[in-house]
FIKERO-90671 format. One record per residue (C-alpha): residue number from 1; x, z, y. Coordinates in steps of 0.1 Angstrom, whole numbers, plus 5000, padded with zeros to 4 digits. Layout:
REC   seza     c1     c3     c2
REC    NUM      X      Z      Y
...
% end
This chain:
REC   seza     c1     c3     c2
REC      1   4429   2767   6048
REC      2   4399   2746   6035
REC      3   4397   2748   5992
REC      4   4399   2713   5977
REC      5   4372   2713   5943
REC      6   4376   2680   5921
REC      7   4338   2686   5903
REC      8   4357   2662   5865
REC      9   4392   2664   5879
REC     10   4405   2657   5845
REC     11   4398   2620   5858
REC     12   4423   2589   5857
REC     13   4415   2588   5897
REC     14   4407   2622   5896
REC     15   4438   2637   5886
REC     16   4461   2620   5907
REC     17   4449   2622   5938
REC     18   4441   2662   5933
REC     19   4480   2660   5923
REC     20   4485   2640   5953
REC     21   4462   2665   5973
REC     22   4486   2701   5960
REC     23   4523   2684   5970
REC     24   4510   2677   5997
REC     25   4504   2719   6007
REC     26   4465   2719   5999
REC     27   4450   2742   5979
REC     28   4431   2722   5950
REC     29   4409   2733   5923
REC     30   4390   2715   5895
REC     31   4362   2712   5871
REC     32   4354   2698   5838
REC     33   4344   2695   5806
REC     34   4363   2722   5780
REC     35   4378   2686   5761
REC     36   4411   2683   5753
REC     37   4421   2652   5780
REC     38   4454   2639   5777
REC     39   4452   2636   5815
REC     40   4448   2681   5825
REC     41   4488   2678   5807
REC     42   4498   2672   5843
REC     43   4478   2693   5859
REC     44   4489   2720   5841
REC     45   4521   2713   5847
REC     46   4512   2717   5889
REC     47   4498   2750   5883
REC     48   4466   2731   5895
REC     49   4439   2750   5883
REC     50   4402   2743   5851
REC     51   4378   2756   5857
REC     52   4348   2752   5825
REC     53   4318   2738   5838
REC     54   4299   2763   5865
REC     55   4283   2760   5896
REC     56   4297   2796   5898
REC     57   4328   2777   5909
REC     58   4314   2767   5943
REC     59   4325   2789   5970
REC     60   4320   2785   6009
REC     61   4350   2770   6026
REC     62   4353   2744   6003
REC     63   4353   2709   5999
REC     64   4334   2696   5971
REC     65   4361   2662   5958
REC     66   4327   2645   5931
REC     67   4335   2627   5912
REC     68   4323   2590   5901
REC     69   4309   2595   5865
REC     70   4287   2631   5875
REC     71   4249   2629   5895
REC     72   4237   2644   5925
REC     73   4221   2667   5901
REC     74   4246   2681   5887
REC     75   4247   2714   5885
REC     76   4284   2724   5912
REC     77   4270   2693   5933
REC     78   4235   2711   5944
REC     79   4253   2741   5948
REC     80   4272   2724   5962
REC     81   4244   2712   5986
REC     82   4228   2741   5989
REC     83   4257   2762   6001
REC     84   4255   2727   6031
REC     85   4298   2719   6011
REC     86   4311   2685   6021
REC     87   4306   2672   5996
REC     88   4327   2637   5989
REC     89   4326   2614   5961
REC     90   4364   2601   5949
REC     91   4363   2569   5965
REC     92   4348   2575   5999
REC     93   4377   2605   6000
REC     94   4405   2580   5991
REC     95   4390   2556   6018
REC     96   4399   2579   6042
REC     97   4428   2596   6033
REC     98   4447   2557   6021
REC     99   4448   2551   6062
REC    100   4475   2581   6070
REC    101   4501   2554   6056
REC    102   4505   2521   6054
REC    103   4482   2515   6024
REC    104   4489   2492   5996
REC    105   4461   2485   5972
REC    106   4463   2473   5941
REC    107   4433   2457   5925
REC    108   4425   2428   5893
REC    109   4404   2430   5860
REC    110   4435   2433   5842
REC    111   4474   2449   5844
REC    112   4467   2470   5876
REC    113   4484   2506   5862
REC    114   4516   2489   5851
REC    115   4519   2465   5891
REC    116   4507   2502   5903
REC    117   4530   2518   5886
REC    118   4557   2499   5887
REC    119   4550   2493   5924
REC    120   4552   2532   5931
REC    121   4582   2536   5907
REC    122   4605   2510   5933
REC    123   4595   2514   5966
REC    124   4602   2548   5961
REC    125   4633   2545   5960
REC    126   4635   2526   5995
REC    127   4612   2549   6014
REC    128   4595   2580   6007
REC    129   4557   2563   5991
REC    130   4528   2590   5973
REC    131   4515   2572   5950
REC    132   4475   2573   5930
REC    133   4485   2550   5894
REC    134   4454   2551   5870
REC    135   4469   2569   5838
REC    136   4462   2604   5862
REC    137   4495   2599   5876
REC    138   4495   2609   5913
REC    139   4527   2619   5933
REC    140   4522   2627   5975
REC    141   4551   2627   5987
REC    142   4558   2649   6025
REC    143   4563   2628   6053
REC    144   4548   2595   6037
REC    145   4555   2560   6050
REC    146   4538   2540   6020
REC    147   4508   2552   5997
REC    148   4497   2524   5970
REC    149   4476   2531   5949
REC    150   4451   2516   5921
REC    151   4422   2504   5928
REC    152   4390   2499   5909
REC    153   4369   2476   5909
REC    154   4335   2490   5893
REC    155   4310   2496   5907
REC    156   4323   2480   5933
REC    157   4342   2513   5944
REC    158   4372   2495   5963
REC    159   4348   2486   5989
REC    160   4355   2518   6002
REC    161   4390   2505   6006
REC    162   4406   2489   6035
REC    163   4444   2486   6031
REC    164   4472   2475   6052
REC    165   4480   2456   6016
REC    166   4462   2443   5985
REC    167   4479   2432   5952
REC    168   4454   2410   5930
REC    169   4464   2407   5900
REC    170   4436   2379   5884
REC    171   4399   2380   5882
REC    172   4380   2386   5846
REC    173   4344   2390   5837
REC    174   4348   2422   5825
REC    175   4324   2461   5827
REC    176   4296   2436   5820
REC    177   4271   2474   5824
REC    178   4274   2460   5859
REC    179   4291   2428   5864
REC    180   4264   2396   5860
REC    181   4292   2374   5854
REC    182   4324   2354   5872
REC    183   4308   2349   5897
REC    184   4295   2383   5907
REC    185   4334   2394   5903
REC    186   4344   2374   5924
REC    187   4325   2382   5953
REC    188   4333   2417   5952
REC    189   4369   2402   5954
REC    190   4367   2384   5979
REC    191   4346   2415   6000
REC    192   4376   2433   5988
REC    193   4401   2404   6007
REC    194   4378   2403   6036
REC    195   4389   2445   6034
REC    196   4425   2437   6042
REC    197   4448   2444   6070
REC    198   4483   2428   6072
REC    199   4486   2406   6043
REC    200   4479   2393   6000
REC    201   4500   2391   5972
REC    202   4481   2375   5950
REC    203   4489   2358   5914
REC    204   4480   2320   5920
REC    205   4482   2309   5882
REC    206   4451   2327   5880
REC    207   4419   2301   5892
REC    208   4401   2323   5909
REC    209   4422   2340   5933
REC    210   4429   2300   5933
REC    211   4400   2308   5961
REC    212   4402   2335   5978
REC    213   4396   2337   6016
REC    214   4412   2361   6042
REC    215   4420   2371   6074
REC    216   4455   2376   6069
REC    217   4481   2355   6047
REC    218   4480   2352   6013
REC    219   4508   2352   5997
REC    220   4509   2330   5962
REC    221   4530   2342   5930
REC    222   4530   2332   5894
REC    223   4546   2304   5869
REC    224   4538   2270   5889
REC    225   4555   2257   5913
REC    226   4527   2254   5940
REC    227   4533   2295   5948
REC    228   4551   2302   5969
REC    229   4569   2335   5946
REC    230   4575   2316   5911
REC    231   4592   2331   5883
REC    232   4615   2306   5863
REC    233   4640   2306   5833
REC    234   4628   2333   5814
REC    235   4650   2346   5787
REC    236   4644   2378   5766
REC    237   4664   2404   5749
REC    238   4662   2439   5728
REC    239   4665   2458   5765
REC    240   4641   2436   5781
REC    241   4633   2401   5797
REC    242   4658   2383   5826
REC    243   4642   2358   5852
REC    244   4648   2341   5882
REC    245   4627   2343   5919
REC    246   4624   2311   5937
REC    247   4610   2317   5963
REC    248   4588   2281   5985
REC    249   4613   2266   5960
REC    250   4645   2282   5971
REC    251   4664   2309   5950
REC    252   4663   2336   5963
REC    253   4681   2363   5927
REC    254   4677   2372   5896
REC    255   4663   2405   5879
REC    256   4661   2424   5856
REC    257   4621   2442   5834
REC    258   4628   2465   5811
REC    259   4600   2448   5791
REC    260   4583   2422   5775
REC    261   4560   2396   5775
REC    262   4544   2373   5807
REC    263   4520   2398   5819
REC    264   4552   2418   5829
REC    265   4576   2393   5845
REC    266   4536   2383   5869
REC    267   4532   2424   5876
REC    268   4568   2420   5884
REC    269   4566   2390   5905
REC    270   4544   2410   5925
REC    271   4560   2438   5930
REC    272   4586   2418   5946
REC    273   4567   2400   5966
REC    274   4551   2425   5986
REC    275   4590   2446   5989
REC    276   4604   2416   6002
REC    277   4574   2405   6027
REC    278   4584   2446   6039
REC    279   4618   2434   6041
REC    280   4626   2461   6020
REC    281   4661   2457   6003
REC    282   4671   2438   5979
REC    283   4695   2454   5954
REC    284   4677   2481   5947
REC    285   4643   2464   5941
REC    286   4668   2455   5911
REC    287   4682   2480   5904
REC    288   4645   2496   5907
REC    289   4630   2472   5885
REC    290   4659   2477   5862
REC    291   4650   2517   5854
REC    292   4611   2515   5859
REC    293   4600   2539   5821
REC    294   4565   2525   5820
REC    295   4534   2546   5831
REC    296   4511   2565   5805
REC    297   4492   2549   5774
REC    298   4508   2510   5788
REC    299   4529   2502   5755
REC    300   4541   2535   5750
REC    301   4559   2534   5717
REC    302   4570   2565   5689
REC    303   4593   2553   5665
REC    304   4590   2574   5629
REC    305   4608   2558   5602
REC    306   4603   2522   5595
REC    307   4575   2522   5618
REC    308   4569   2514   5655
REC    309   4535   2531   5673
REC    310   4523   2516   5701
REC    311   4496   2533   5719
REC    312   4480   2508   5748
REC    313   4454   2513   5767
REC    314   4444   2469   5761
REC    315   4406   2473   5757
REC    316   4394   2443   5772
REC    317   4406   2406   5750
REC    318   4427   2397   5773
REC    319   4446   2425   5779
REC    320   4442   2431   5735
REC    321   4466   2395   5738
REC    322   4484   2406   5763
REC    323   4495   2436   5739
REC    324   4500   2416   5712
REC    325   4520   2391   5730
REC    326   4541   2418   5741
REC    327   4544   2437   5707
REC    328   4557   2399   5690
REC    329   4583   2391   5723
REC    330   4606   2428   5716
REC    331   4597   2427   5676
REC    332   4592   2389   5665
REC    333   4607   2398   5626
REC    334   4582   2428   5624
REC    335   4546   2429   5609
REC    336   4527   2430   5642
REC    337   4494   2448   5634
REC    338   4464   2459   5653
REC    339   4440   2493   5650
REC    340   4411   2492   5674
REC    341   4386   2508   5686
REC    342   4360   2486   5709
REC    343   4347   2511   5747
REC    344   4315   2504   5753
REC    345   4288   2480   5730
REC    346   4274   2461   5763
REC    347   4319   2450   5770
REC    348   4319   2441   5727
REC    349   4278   2427   5728
REC    350   4293   2397   5753
REC    351   4332   2393   5740
REC    352   4329   2403   5704
REC    353   4340   2362   5701
REC    354   4372   2371   5723
REC    355   4378   2400   5712
REC    356   4377   2392   5675
REC    357   4399   2356   5691
REC    358   4425   2379   5701
REC    359   4428   2404   5677
REC    360   4430   2376   5653
REC    361   4471   2370   5665
REC    362   4485   2402   5648
REC    363   4489   2402   5618
REC    364   4462   2425   5597
REC    365   4434   2448   5620
REC    366   4421   2478   5616
REC    367   4388   2491   5633
REC    368   4373   2520   5648
REC    369   4339   2523   5651
REC    370   4333   2516   5685
REC    371   4331   2542   5719
REC    372   4296   2547   5741
REC    373   4311   2565   5774
REC    374   4293   2588   5791
REC    375   4267   2558   5803
REC    376   4260   2548   5768
REC    377   4260   2558   5735
REC    378   4248   2535   5713
REC    379   4237   2499   5711
REC    380   4223   2471   5697
REC    381   4251   2461   5673
REC    382   4285   2480   5650
REC    383   4315   2477   5643
REC    384   4303   2453   5613
REC    385   4297   2426   5634
REC    386   4329   2424   5647
REC    387   4342   2433   5615
REC    388   4324   2397   5600
REC    389   4345   2378   5627
REC    390   4377   2390   5617
REC    391   4391   2371   5585
REC    392   4404   2403   5564
REC    393   4396   2429   5590
REC    394   4396   2468   5577
REC    395   4372   2501   5591
REC    396   4392   2526   5599
REC    397   4379   2564   5595
REC    398   4405   2589   5610
REC    399   4406   2609   5580
REC    400   4418   2579   5561
REC    401   4448   2565   5578
REC    402   4469   2569   5553
REC    403   4465   2529   5547
REC    404   4487   2528   5577
REC    405   4519   2537   5552
REC    406   4514   2505   5534
REC    407   4529   2489   5561
REC    408   4564   2491   5561
REC    409   4587   2483   5586
REC    410   4560   2467   5605
REC    411   4546   2478   5648
REC    412   4511   2500   5642
REC    413   4492   2498   5680
REC    414   4461   2518   5687
REC    415   4444   2500   5710
REC    416   4419   2507   5729
REC    417   4406   2528   5763
REC    418   4377   2558   5746
REC    419   4395   2583   5718
REC    420   4415   2555   5700
REC    421   4443   2582   5701
REC    422   4436   2607   5682
REC    423   4439   2578   5654
REC    424   4472   2575   5662
REC    425   4478   2621   5657
REC    426   4460   2618   5629
REC    427   4482   2593   5615
REC    428   4514   2609   5625
REC    429   4505   2647   5610
REC    430   4497   2627   5577
REC    431   4536   2615   5576
REC    432   4553   2646   5589
REC    433   4531   2666   5563
REC    434   4548   2641   5535
% end
């Protein structure tokens, strides 16, 4: 049996795929930087070997799955080339793998990880379902009928996929280091839509998605009356959000989710529409929606003393707005404090005004230095440029988190796609010492 060796196994998609193959009784190992990443916890728990990068890791008989962050000149990939081993990029391997199932791709500029996690949880309660989520979570279930996976638009990687279904949450301009403008992003999604084989579930409230064309039925969901699946009569309690669903203006059912914010209802509507289209049991869908525990780094809460600390991946103005909206809905009587670390200089430069507008929705803002990412480590602007656009915003260093203690009875949102977690860890350690 071949050994599947993952070059860059700690990447969120790579980690999830390694777990899927491991669960399906395939032999899996991988390599990466020795720095600690939250994605490696699940790998270690599964007993998957993680090695430091070295060309010595590559042996005859292996199949090498290469992470998209690593060039062909990486020592392990070069060694695999010398040995004549099969080398497959992550997105191409996944594209071939999903052909074994009824596959559902979840894509969109925002909300795809949460929606993928929710769909996997709901469908898994009805039929055997394998899944791959962009928070580093993956599960392979033997004899799976369905495969639910997150499909990322970055560098048009999702064009390697020809899924049976696609849920499209929205189209927004992001990744300005790759995409030229919103028209360029739309073009990528339009191409993806033409590759779907059975049906597309698209958010009809999204202006861009209203124009999407496909060779298969397009089912629209949202709050507007023109949608095939419409959410109405939304009510919020401490336990979550309850709403009615109408299918083509006819009442279908009332559902409750343990999350907050209009974006959470939209995510659930997409899941409900897909499940109804596949004729899955409505009562099971209702029950599973109620018990969804969330995904990693998406509004992950922790209560310490009088404060609620929330870890969230929000790294685009639209996502920051949604996260602050969720916090306001769940904790209407508390001060909302935003601790934000911008991710990449290109994104910060392109959306600096929009970042300021979204962060201004919080009661108090702290800014951390820009996280450059593997693709870039310097830019023309600094965190002070963003600070100037946010009245009262303060800069925050990892060893200065004690300033957050003054916000008693508050909700503190640690937001970003870099290593913002280290600020939260530093703060939690400070509180424990006290």
